[in-house]
C-alpha positions in Angstrom: 27.1 -60.3 -35.1 24.0 -62.4 -35.5 24.3 -65.6 -37.6 21.3 -65.9 -39.9 21.9 -69.4 -41.1 20.4 -71.2 -38.1 18.0 -68.5 -36.9 14.3 -69.0 -37.5 11.8 -66.2 -37.3 8.6 -68.1 -37.3 7.7 -66.7 -33.8 9.1 -63.2 -34.1 6.8 -60.4 -33.4 6.6 -56.9 -34.9 8.6 -55.1 -32.2 11.4 -57.6 -32.5 11.4 -57.3 -36.3 11.8 -53.5 -35.9 14.5 -53.9 -33.2 16.5 -56.3 -35.4 16.2 -54.0 -38.5 17.3 -51.0 -36.6 20.4 -52.5 -34.9 23.6 -51.0 -36.4 25.1 -53.3 -38.9 27.3 -53.2 -42.0 25.0 -55.5 -43.9 21.2 -56.0 -43.4 20.9 -58.4 -46.4 21.3 -61.6 -44.3 18.7 -60.4 -41.9 16.3 -59.3 -44.7 16.7 -62.7 -46.3 16.0 -64.5 -43.1 12.9 -62.4 -42.5 11.7 -63.1 -46.1 12.0 -66.8 -45.4 10.6 -67.1 -42.0 8.8 -64.1 -40.5 5.0 -64.2 -40.3 3.4 -61.8 -42.8 1.1 -60.6 -40.1 4.0 -59.5 -37.9 5.8 -57.9 -40.9 2.7 -55.9 -41.7 2.3 -54.8 -38.1 6.0 -53.8 -38.2 5.5 -51.6 -41.2 2.6 -49.8 -39.4 4.7 -49.3 -36.3 8.0 -48.4 -38.0 9.3 -44.9 -37.3 12.2 -44.9 -39.7 12.4 -44.7 -43.4 15.1 -47.3 -43.8 13.2 -49.9 -41.7 9.9 -49.1 -43.6 11.7 -49.4 -47.0 13.1 -52.8 -46.0 9.7 -54.0 -44.8 8.1 -52.8 -48.1 10.6 -54.8 -50.0 10.1 -57.9 -48.0 6.3 -57.7 -48.2 6.6 -57.3 -51.9 8.7 -60.3 -52.3 6.3 -62.3 -50.3 3.4 -60.9 -52.4 1.5 -60.2 -49.2 -2.0 -59.1 -50.1 -2.8 -58.3 -46.5 0.0 -55.7 -46.7 -1.8 -53.6 -49.2 -3.3 -51.1 -46.7 0.0 -50.5 -45.0 1.8 -50.2 -48.3 -0.8 -47.7 -49.6 -0.2 -45.7 -46.3 3.5 -45.5 -47.2 2.6 -43.7 -50.5 1.6 -40.8 -48.3 5.0 -40.5 -46.7 7.0 -37.5 -47.9 10.1 -39.5 -48.5 10.3 -40.3 -52.2 12.4 -43.5 -51.7 9.8 -44.9 -49.4 7.0 -44.1 -51.8 9.0 -45.8 -54.6 9.6 -48.9 -52.5 5.9 -49.1 -51.5 4.8 -48.7 -55.1 7.2 -51.5 -56.2 5.9 -53.8 -53.5 2.3 -53.0 -54.6 3.2 -53.8 -58.2 4.6 -57.2 -57.1 1.4 -58.1 -55.3 
């Protein structure tokens, strides 16, 4: 289990973000909070473009919405084209926050 209290994500890249989010775990909330606090927006946006799973994309949409990342708008708009209604909803909510 990864401890999020002392982990910093300022130098994490998109592929590492995806890897961390897709690791099996009982609770992704500590990781999500750590990414919200420390991951670079640029890498979060890149991760959203690269993400292959709905769950990972949904988490990234939420993080980018919380961060009010204007640079994420094109990636979030792209998520609106996904057939999964939960991903569309999360992308729309993120866009509303921005």
